[in-house]
C-alpha positions as CSV (number, residue, x, y, z in Angstrom):
1,X,-14.5,35.6,-13.7
2,X,-14.8,39.4,-14.3
3,X,-13.4,41.6,-11.5
4,X,-15.7,44.0,-9.9
5,X,-18.2,44.6,-7.2
6,X,-20.9,42.1,-6.5
7,X,-24.1,43.1,-4.6
8,X,-27.0,41.2,-3.1
9,X,-29.6,43.0,-1.1
10,X,-27.7,44.8,1.7
11,X,-24.4,42.9,1.2
12,X,-21.4,43.6,-1.1
13,X,-18.1,42.5,-1.8
14,X,-15.2,43.2,-4.3
15,X,-13.6,40.6,-6.7
16,X,-10.2,41.5,-8.0
17,X,-7.3,40.0,-9.9
18,X,-4.2,39.3,-7.5
19,X,-0.6,39.7,-8.0
20,X,0.0,37.7,-4.7
21,X,0.5,34.4,-6.8
22,X,3.0,33.6,-9.4
23,X,2.4,35.1,-12.9
24,X,1.6,31.8,-14.5
25,X,-1.6,31.2,-12.4
26,X,-2.8,34.8,-12.0
27,X,-5.5,34.2,-14.6
28,X,-7.1,31.4,-12.4
29,X,-7.1,33.2,-9.1
30,X,-9.3,35.9,-7.8
31,X,-9.1,37.8,-4.5
32,X,-12.3,38.7,-2.5
33,X,-12.2,41.8,-0.4
34,X,-14.5,44.4,1.3
35,X,-17.2,41.8,2.3
36,X,-19.7,44.2,4.0
37,X,-23.1,44.2,5.1
38,X,-25.1,47.2,6.2
39,X,-25.9,47.1,9.9
40,X,-29.6,47.1,9.2
41,X,-29.3,44.2,7.0
42,X,-27.1,41.9,9.2
43,X,-28.3,38.4,10.2
44,X,-30.6,38.1,7.3
45,X,-28.4,35.8,5.1
46,X,-27.7,38.4,2.5
47,X,-23.8,38.0,2.8
48,X,-24.2,34.2,2.9
49,X,-26.2,34.2,-0.4
50,X,-23.7,36.6,-2.1
51,X,-20.7,34.5,-1.0
52,X,-22.6,31.4,-2.4
53,X,-23.2,33.2,-5.7
54,X,-19.5,34.2,-6.0
55,X,-18.3,30.8,-5.1
56,X,-20.5,29.3,-7.7
57,X,-19.4,31.6,-10.3
58,X,-15.6,30.7,-9.4
59,X,-16.5,27.1,-9.5
60,X,-18.0,27.3,-13.1
61,X,-14.7,29.1,-14.2
62,X,-12.4,26.9,-12.4
63,X,-11.1,29.8,-10.1
64,X,-9.2,29.6,-6.9
65,X,-10.4,32.2,-4.5
66,X,-8.2,34.1,-1.8
67,X,-9.2,36.5,0.8
68,X,-7.8,38.0,4.0
69,X,-10.0,37.0,7.1
70,X,-10.1,40.2,9.3
71,X,-12.8,42.1,10.8
72,X,-13.3,45.5,9.3
73,X,-15.5,47.3,11.8
74,X,-17.0,47.1,15.2
75,X,-20.4,45.4,15.4
76,X,-19.5,42.6,12.9
77,X,-18.0,39.2,13.4
78,X,-14.7,38.8,15.5
79,X,-11.8,37.1,13.6
80,X,-12.7,33.6,14.9
81,X,-16.3,33.7,14.0
82,X,-15.4,35.2,10.6
83,X,-13.0,32.4,9.7
84,X,-15.6,29.8,10.7
85,X,-18.1,31.6,8.5
86,X,-15.6,31.5,5.5
87,X,-15.0,27.8,6.3
88,X,-18.6,27.1,5.5
89,X,-17.9,28.1,1.8
90,X,-14.7,25.8,1.7
91,X,-12.0,28.4,2.7
92,X,-9.1,27.0,4.6
93,X,-6.2,28.8,6.1
94,X,-3.3,29.3,3.9
95,X,-1.1,31.7,5.8
96,X,-1.2,32.8,9.5
97,X,-0.1,36.4,9.4
98,X,-1.8,38.2,7.7
99,X,-4.5,35.5,8.0
100,X,-5.1,34.4,4.4
101,X,-7.7,31.9,3.3
102,X,-8.0,30.0,0.0
103,X,-10.8,28.1,-1.6
104,X,-10.1,25.8,-4.7
105,X,-12.7,25.3,-7.3
106,X,-15.5,23.2,-5.9
107,X,-14.6,24.2,-2.4
108,X,-13.0,20.9,-1.6
109,X,-9.2,20.2,-1.3
110,X,-8.4,16.8,-2.8
111,X,-5.7,14.7,-1.1
112,X,-2.7,13.9,-3.3
113,X,-2.6,10.5,-4.9
114,X,-0.3,8.2,-3.0
115,X,2.9,7.8,-4.7
116,X,4.0,4.4,-5.7
117,X,7.4,3.3,-4.5
118,X,9.8,1.3,-6.6
119,X,9.3,-1.6,-4.2
120,X,5.6,-1.4,-4.5
121,X,5.9,-1.3,-8.2
122,X,8.2,-4.4,-8.4
123,X,5.9,-6.3,-6.0
124,X,2.6,-5.3,-7.8
125,X,4.0,-5.6,-11.2
């Protein structure tokens, strides 16, 4: 996933590489920042379509997405509404302060496979 600005109608955002994760996974992680919509273009779905496009691009490339969920200016969403909006795309809280959200490829976290214990293995063969 190539870093850079993404624009759709009156909405824009920035996709960057991140050093906030260990070096061995940096090639599979991108950070989203500066999600902005011009005041005259708000409530028209431009940012939603842009986020869907970026999430689709990340899914096709198997990329994990990170972002900081914080309001940038007055007139936009407050922190709680912003986090709910990101949740619609599969982002979940990863860290409380600063509030970092993460989204795996496909937007769904998979529960780990249950571990088989030695007793279960011996009973079930």
